[in-house]
C-alpha positions in Angstrom: 45.0 60.7 -1.6 45.3 60.5 2.2 47.6 62.7 4.1 50.7 60.8 5.2 51.5 63.6 7.7 48.3 62.8 9.6 49.9 59.6 10.7 52.8 61.3 12.5 50.9 62.0 15.7 48.7 59.0 15.3 51.1 56.5 17.0 51.5 58.8 19.9 47.8 59.2 20.2 47.4 55.4 20.0 50.0 55.0 22.8 48.0 57.4 25.0 44.7 55.7 24.1 46.2 52.3 25.0 47.4 53.7 28.3 43.9 55.1 29.1 42.4 51.8 28.0 44.8 49.9 30.2 43.8 52.1 33.1 40.1 51.4 32.5 40.9 47.7 32.5 42.7 48.0 35.8 39.7 49.9 37.3 37.5 47.0 36.1 35.9 49.0 33.3 35.6 46.8 30.2 34.3 48.6 27.0 31.0 47.1 25.8 31.5 45.1 22.6 29.5 46.7 19.7 28.5 43.3 18.2 29.7 39.8 17.6 32.1 40.9 15.0 35.7 42.0 14.7 35.5 45.8 15.0 38.4 47.4 13.2 39.5 44.3 11.2 40.2 46.1 8.0 41.7 43.2 6.0 39.7 40.2 7.0 42.2 38.5 9.3 39.8 38.1 12.2 42.2 40.2 14.3 42.8 43.9 14.9 46.4 44.7 14.1 48.4 47.9 14.6 47.8 49.1 11.1 44.1 48.7 11.7 44.3 50.8 14.9 46.1 53.5 13.0 43.4 53.5 10.3 40.6 53.6 13.0 42.2 56.6 14.7 42.7 58.4 11.4 39.0 57.9 10.6 37.9 59.2 14.0 40.1 62.3 13.5 38.6 62.9 10.1 41.8 62.2 8.1 40.3 59.1 6.4 36.7 58.5 5.3 34.7 55.7 7.0 34.6 53.9 3.6 38.3 53.2 4.0 37.5 50.6 6.6 33.8 50.2 7.3 34.3 47.7 10.1 35.3 50.6 12.4 31.7 51.8 12.1 29.7 48.7 13.3 26.5 50.7 14.0 26.6 52.3 10.5 26.2 55.9 11.7 28.9 57.2 9.4 31.5 58.0 12.0 33.9 56.3 14.4 33.4 57.1 18.1 35.8 56.8 21.0 33.7 53.8 22.3 34.1 52.1 18.9 37.9 52.8 18.9 38.1 51.4 22.5 36.3 48.3 21.4 38.8 47.8 18.6 41.7 48.3 21.0 40.1 45.8 23.4 39.8 43.2 20.6 43.4 43.9 19.5 44.6 43.0 23.0 42.2 40.2 23.8 41.1 38.8 20.4 37.9 39.2 18.4 34.7 37.4 19.5 34.0 34.1 17.9 31.0 34.2 15.5 28.2 31.8 16.2 28.3 28.8 14.0 25.3 28.2 11.7 22.9 25.4 12.5 23.7 22.3 10.3 21.2 22.1 7.5 20.7 19.2 5.2 21.0 20.4 1.6 23.4 23.3 2.1 26.3 21.4 0.5 28.4 21.2 3.7 28.7 18.0 5.7 28.1 18.9 9.4 26.5 17.6 12.5 25.2 14.0 12.2 25.1 14.2 8.3 26.7 11.3 6.4 26.7 13.3 3.2 25.4 16.6 1.8 25.2 17.0 -1.9 23.6 20.4 -1.9 20.0 19.2 -2.4 17.3 17.3 -0.6 16.4 14.9 -3.4 16.7 11.2 -2.7 17.8 8.4 -5.1 21.2 10.0 -6.0 23.4 8.4 -3.3 22.5 11.0 -0.7 19.1 10.8 0.8 16.6 13.5 1.7 17.9 13.5 5.3 21.6 13.5 4.2 22.3 9.8 4.9 24.1 7.7 2.4 21.9 5.6 0.1 22.7 3.2 -2.7 22.3 -0.3 -4.1 24.0 -2.2 -1.4 26.4 -1.4 1.5 28.9 1.4 1.2 32.3 -0.1 0.3 34.7 2.8 -0.4 34.0 6.5 0.2 35.7 9.8 0.0 33.6 12.9 0.8 36.4 15.0 2.4 36.8 16.2 6.0 34.3 19.0 6.1 35.9 21.1 3.4 35.6 20.8 -0.4 38.4 21.6 -2.8 38.0 23.1 -6.3 36.1 21.4 -9.1 37.6 20.1 -12.3 35.8 20.1 -15.7 35.2 16.5 -16.7 35.2 17.1 -20.5 38.4 19.3 -20.2 40.4 16.9 -18.0 39.6 13.6 -19.8 40.6 11.0 -19.3 39.7 11.6 -15.7 39.2 9.2 -12.9 39.8 8.2 -9.3 41.7 5.1 -8.2 40.1 3.0 -5.4 40.7 -0.3 -3.7 37.5 -2.3 -3.0 36.9 -4.3 0.1 34.1 -6.5 -1.2 34.0 -8.8 -4.4 30.9 -7.4 -6.1 30.3 -3.7 -6.9 26.6 -2.8 -7.3 26.9 0.9 -7.8 28.9 4.1 -7.6 28.0 7.7 -6.7 29.9 10.9 -7.5 29.3 14.6 -6.9 29.2 17.0 -9.8 28.6 20.6 -10.4 26.8 22.1 -13.4 28.7 25.1 -14.8 27.0 25.5 -18.2 23.3 24.9 -19.0 23.2 22.0 -21.4 20.2 19.7 -21.9 21.2 16.6 -19.9 19.5 14.3 -22.5 21.9 15.6 -25.1 25.1 14.9 -23.1 24.7 12.2 -20.5 27.4 11.2 -17.9 28.9 7.7 -18.0 30.7 6.0 -15.1 33.1 3.1 -15.9 34.9 0.7 -13.7 38.3 -0.1 -15.2 40.8 -2.7 -14.2 44.2 -1.4 -13.0 44.5 1.9 -14.8 42.5 4.6 -16.6 43.1 2.8 -19.9 42.6 -0.7 -18.5 39.8 -3.1 -19.5 36.2 -1.8 -18.8 34.6 -4.2 -16.3 31.2 -2.4 -16.1 29.6 0.9 -16.8 26.4 2.9 -16.3 25.0 6.1 -17.8 22.7 8.7 -16.5 21.4 12.2 -17.4 22.4 14.9 -15.0 19.4 17.2 -14.4 21.2 19.2 -11.6 24.4 19.4 -9.7 25.0 17.3 -6.6 25.3 13.6 -6.1 24.8 11.3 -9.1 24.1 7.6 -8.6 25.0 4.9 -11.1 23.6 1.4 -10.6 25.8 -1.4 -11.9 23.6 -4.1 -13.3 24.8 -6.7 -13.4 27.2 -6.2 -10.5 30.9 -5.9 -11.3 33.2 -8.6 -10.0 36.4 -7.3 -8.4 39.2 -8.6 -6.3 39.3 -7.1 -2.8 42.6 -5.3 -2.1 43.4 -4.8 -5.8 43.3 -1.3 -7.2 40.7 -0.2 -9.8 39.7 3.1 -11.4 36.4 4.9 -11.5 36.3 6.9 -14.7 33.8 9.6 -15.7 33.2 10.6 -19.3 30.8 13.0 -21.0 30.4 15.3 -24.0 28.7 17.8 -21.7 31.1 20.8 -21.5 29.4 22.1 -18.4 29.9 19.3 -15.9 32.7 19.3 -13.2 33.7 16.6 -10.8 33.8 17.9 -7.2 37.1 17.5 -5.3 37.6 17.3 -1.5 40.4 18.3 0.7 41.9 16.2 3.5 42.3 17.7 7.0 45.1 16.4 9.1 45.2 12.6 9.1 41.8 12.4 7.3 42.6 11.5 3.6 41.7 8.9 1.1 44.8 6.7 1.0 43.6 3.8 -1.2 44.0 5.5 -4.5 45.0 8.6 -6.5 43.0 11.0 -8.6 43.8 10.9 -12.4 43.7 14.0 -14.6 44.4 14.0 -18.3 45.2 10.3 -18.0 48.0 10.8 -15.4 47.7 9.8 -11.7 48.9 12.3 -9.2 52.0 11.2 -7.5 50.9 10.5 -4.0 47.8 8.8 -2.5 45.7 11.0 -0.2 46.4 14.1 -2.3 44.2 17.2 -1.7 42.9 16.8 -5.2 41.1 13.5 -4.5 37.7 13.3 -6.2 34.4 12.9 -4.2 33.0 9.4 -4.8 31.6 6.3 -3.1 31.1 2.7 -4.2 28.5 0.2 -3.1 28.8 -3.5 -3.0 26.8 -6.6 -2.1 27.0 -7.3 1.7 
């Protein structure tokens, strides 16, 4: 149990510390940042708040252990020095440094840089090529891969009937691709994944389908042979079905005006109310040029 009485003089000490720090700033003395991190950010907000400063001062005075907020000890020497506390005050007043962004890497599961897709692997032939460009049997017709951020996944077997509405722009669909995650190890030969194109609704007539084993998570490509004839501008449903209890369909979240507005996701046979919902399922369709 930490001593609450130790916090009584802390605010006064902080006030003195802030005054001294402000004097250093006026004299042109800027404390050296310890590292490209948010020193003193105890709760992961990427900012140093008053409560964080109180905790830091208490650690420096010996009232709290360093383990109470390890970010006050950026060099890992087991104590909080006045320089580290000044760094925290500086970042409280001026903001924490921005961490360097990682270099885009094809196969890391995040679409970035010049990537058109990134399904978490560097295997071709599944709708996303080895260099993270879209591939498939024809031109890309409809696509929803999110806006740089994925949502949660939803178990296909659990949420059946499950699908994604879409509105084609060309009259002959030659293939579809989806992104799935494997949650439970099941021999893919025992429980393949089937994609169906349905007319109008999740229980509408089946116009075409294709089945594949799923050896790994990531993009899965289904070739429609023969091509499925559709009417451009009319809504259809891409349905997935499987007996594999370990497969989930990946969802993607819109950002700002970026959303798939030409259809709704369908869970348990029921479309969500509004198009462009954050629950839209990752998919793409291919068509004859």
